[in-house]
N, C-alpha and C positions, 0 to 999 in steps of 0.2 A: 214221334216226337220228339223233341229238341234234346239232344246229349248235354248232360249235366254239364261237360267240360264248356260248353256255349253259352250256356246258361249263366252259368259262373262271371264270366268276361260281359255279359250284357247287363244283368241285374245291377241294380244302383239301392240308394237309400232314398228315403223321400218320408216327409209327416204322415203322409195318409196312411190309413188303419184300414186293414182286410179281417174280415168276419167268416171263417167257414162256421156252419151249422149244419151238422151231420145228423138228420135222423134216423137212426140205424135202421135197417130192414125197410124202409118205408115204403116201398114196392110191393104192389099188390097183384090179385087178380080179381075178376069179377065174382061177387055173391050170388048161388045159382037163383035165389028167390027174384032179387031185384036187378041182377045186369051190371051191379057197379062195385067198384072197388074200393077197399076201406076209402081213397083218399076224395074220391067221388061222393062216397056219403057221409064223410063229415061237413059239419060246419066248420068252415075255415075262411071267415072274412079277410084276416090280415094274410095271410097265405096267399089268397088270389089276389086282396091288392098290391102285394109284392109281386106275383106275376106279372099283373097289368102294366107293372115298370122295369119289367126284366127283358133280358135276354135270356130263351128258354130252349130245354131241349131232352133229349133222352140220352143216359150214359150206360155205355159198356165198360164195368168195373176191370176186366181179366178181357174178356172176347165173346162176341156172340155164342150163344151156348153152354159157357161155361161157367158154373155155379160157385162163386165166390166163398173164400172164408173169409173171417171179418178183418184178420191182417192184410191179406193181399188186398182186399177193397178199401180200406183205409192208406194203405203206400202208395196206390193207385190214383186217389184225388190228390195225395200230397206229392205228383210227381212223378214219384219211382214206379218204374218199369218192373209190376208184383212179378213176373217168369225172374229177371235179374235178381231183384233184389226180395228172394224169399227168406223169411222172417219166420219162425217156427213159432207157436203159439205158447209153446211153455216158457219160454224166455219173456216173453212179453210181460203173462202172468206172472212172474217170478218179480218183475222189476215194478211191475205195478204195486206190490204190496212192500216193495222197498228193501228187498232183497238184497244183499251184498253178495254178489257171486263171485268164484278165482274163475280164470280166464277157459279152466277144462271142465268145469262144474256142466251136468248135463239137466235141464228141465222140462217138463211133461205137466201138460196141463191136464188137471183131473176132474173127473164128475163122479160124485158117489150117484149109484144108480140103481133101479128095482130089477131084481132079474126073479120069475118065476121058478116053480119047483123042477122045471124042466133045465134052467140055465137059460131060458129066452127074458132079453129084456122087455121090460111092461114099461118103462119109466125112464126115459136116460137121464132125469133129472132129481129122482127119488122123492117129486112132488114138492119143488124147489122147497127145499128143508130149509128150516133156520140157520142164519151162520153160528149161532149159539148152541145148534144140534153139531152144524161142522165140526168147531172148535174141540166138541168132546169126542167126536170120531176120528178126527188128526191125531189127536192122542194117543189114542188106543191104536193107531198105525204104526205111530212113531216106536212105539215095543218091537217092532219087527226088525230083526238082525240078518243080514246075509253075509256071507263070506264074499271078498273083492270090492263091497262099495258100504261107503258111510250113508244112509237113508234118511232123507228128513220129509218127512209131510207135514205142510204148513197149509192152513185155512186162508182161503182166498174172500170169497162172497157166495152165501146160497149156497146151493149143491157143487161150487167151487173149490179146488185145491191144486195144490203145484206140489209134484215130485223132484227132490233134487237127490243127483246122484253125485255125490263126489269120490274119485277112487282114480288109479291110477290104467291105462290104457283102456280109458270107456268109450266107445262112440256113441252121436247122437241118431245114425245111419240105421234107423230104425223104422219098421212099419207100426201103425197105430192098434189099440186094443178095442177102438169105438168105431162099432161101423155107421155111427151116424143116425141111426134109426132102429126105432122101435121093433119089436117082431123079431129078430135077428138073435145069435148069442155074440159075446164077448169076443174077439178075434183073437187069437194068437198073435204075440208081437215076434216080428220075424227081422232078421236082419239083413240090410240091404247091401253088405260088404263084407266078406271074409273077416274082418276087424272088427264087425261089431256082433259076432257070436257070440261071444261073453255075457257081453252086456246086453244083448235079447234074453239068455239065460237068467240074468240076474233080475231082469224087470217080469217076466213070467215066473218067475218063484216070489217076488212078492206079491204081484196079481194075486196067485193062488193061496199064498198066506193071511193076504187082507180078505179073501172070500170065507175064510175058515173065522177069522175074526169079527166078520161081519155078519154070520149067519144067521145070528137071532135077531137084530135088525130088522123092523118093523119095515123099513121102505128102502133105507138106505144098504141094503145087503150084497152090494158089491161095486167095484170102482171099473171105470172107463178113463183109458189114457192114450193121448195125443198129443201131435206136435213136439216132438223130442227135438230138441236143440240145445245151441250155445249162443253165449253173445255175439253177435253179428258185426263185422265192419264194412259201415254203411256211410256216405259222406253225408252232412245233419243239412238239415234245412236253413241254418244261419251261416253256413258254409256256400252252399247253391245260389242262394236267393238275397242273402244280404238281411235278413230279418229278425228282429227280435220275435222271437216266435214264444206262446203261451198255451197251455191245455185247460180246459176246465171240463172233466170230466169225473163221474162218479164211480163208474167202474173199472175196478184195478188194470185188466186186461188193455183199457184203451189209454189209460195214466203209461202203462209200461209201455206202448208202440211209440205215443208220444216222447217219452225218453229215448228211445232208441233211435230217434230221427232228430233229436236234439232241440225238444222246447221244456220251457220251464213250466211244473205244475204250479197251478193256483189252486188254493180251494173252491170247493166244489158242491159242499152241502149234501143232499138226496136227494132235491127237485129242481127242474128248471127255473124257478123264481129263484132259489138260492144262487144255481147256477149264473145267473143271469145279473143278482147282484155283486156277485163277485167280476162279473165284467163289466160292469161301471165302477167297482173301486180301484181294481186296475189298470182301466183303461188307456191312463195315460202312461204308463209305462213299458208298453209292449206296441208295434205295429202289427201282429198276427197273431190272430184269437183261434183256435181249433175247440169248438164248443158243440161236447157230446150226448145225445140224447138218446135213451137204451129203450126207454117204454115201449116203442111202436114195434120193437124185434123181438122182445120179450112176450108182447100181447101176439105178435104174429106169430113166433114158435110152439106157443100154447093153444094154438088153434083158434081162439078165441075172436073172432072175427068183429065183433062189435067193440069188445075192451081195446082192440086195436083202433076204431075210429073215436073211442073214447081218448087213446091217448096221444092222437093227431090233434084232436080239440083240447084236449088241457096243454100242448104246445103253444098251440093258437093264440089262445087267451093271454100266456104269455108273452106274446112277441112287443105288444107297446111297448116293453120295458127296454127291450133289444132297438127297438125304430127310433125310440128318443135319443140314442147318440148318433143317429145317420153315419156311419161308417162309409167310408170314400166305395168300398167293395164289399158286397152281402153277398155270399154263396150259400145257398142251400139245397142239397142231395141228401142223396144216402150212398151207404156202401155196397149194398146188394139189396135186392128183393124176399121179403120174407112173407108170401100170402099166406094170410089165416086159413086160407082154404089147402094148403100143402103143409102149413106146420112146419115148414123147414125152410131154409135161404132153399134161392130159386137164381136160375139163368137170367133171368127176365131185365131188362134194361130197366134203370132207375132215371123217376124226374130231376128234374136240373133246372136253377135259375140261378142267374147271376145278375144284379141290380149295380147301375154305378152310372154316375151322370154321364160317362164316356160309350156307354154300351148301345147299339142299336135295338130298341126294344122291338120286339112282334106284336103279333094280333093276340096271343094268348093271354087269358082273361081269368084261368083257373089253373090253380097248382095240381096237376093229376098225371096220370100216364097217357092218355089220350090225346087230352090239351098240350103237354109239353112237344110231344110228337110232331105237332104243327109248327114247333116252336123255329128261330132263326135258327138254329144251332143242330135241328134236325137229331138225328143221332150219330154218337161220336163218343171216343176211347175215353175213360175220365181221366188216363193221363195228361191230358192235353186241359185239363182246370185251371192247373197250379200256373201255366204261363199266360193264360187267357184273364187270370186275375191280377198278376203281376202288371200287365198291361193296363188293366183298366185304373189300377192303383197309379201309374206313371211311375213303373219302378223299374221299368227295361229301357234300355240303349238301343238306337236302329242297330239292325243286325248287319255287318258287312259295310263297303264304301256307299 
């Protein structure tokens, strides 16, 4: 990938519009009964129509064989090397709910979860409990007091919350307590450096007290923590690409990530229809839009193949609203695969398509894993998407003499 110092020199402004529609976790695996993936099973005439006019391929968000988290998967799509620019999940969750953080604050992403009487996790999301229940549980955990740190527990959405630690000489260099799969016990948080030993003790103390406070809850009787982090110092999209960038995302985590890379947040509502209405309303004000569609990932993580197919069809039904704007560059892809048959993120490459007046379209006629593999881009790193989109929007000058 081209380094940002070079991209800054050749990027230029132009009136053209770029729209990135990210279908979270869209990649899948064949259903054992039909041998078709979720994308291949869905009725999606609009996605297929876009594919026929697009340059297609498969992307690796991190590297072949590496399963991406949501933050690195999105960072790669925005052109950031996800290894070099590592952003903890906690900080983006905190920013996504508009928390005002101090430079030394430490944030962690939390899940309320269900454990059995042996302490084994049976549901990492506590049945996707309601946000209202989450609010009540966070109030309960805010009563926990530990010497050496000021502790705040704030609700995000459904089963998700944010833990904020504030105090002197705290460190985010900690392992996660979340094993990220059911059937295991929560992990003990370990320090990754000697300076983090005291912080690890504080966090493990919090987890122990939280389990006591929650022991009589029917489903949300334990907490899982991951992504301990502070506010990162990274170059912004306006700085690198000279773009007026905006994000339309319903889930706080993705709003927080967009803020970190310098996007303005736009109203999103709760549905893809409301998101696209927002795009129409603000279309004249920005030249880059990131639209995030969550349902494909959520249904994949639930292990519900049919519901993920329906989420794809829901998205497809809304696409005429987007297509009526006819952006100069339209990119549709995902940040990772979440096959319903695995019920979790996976390492499988993700379908990609880019439509513009200037791209060389290929012979792909369907937006799916198998079809996109035969596309003109083949299989390539997700970090190459942003330069490709900028070029097709005529926003890059020539490199060199």
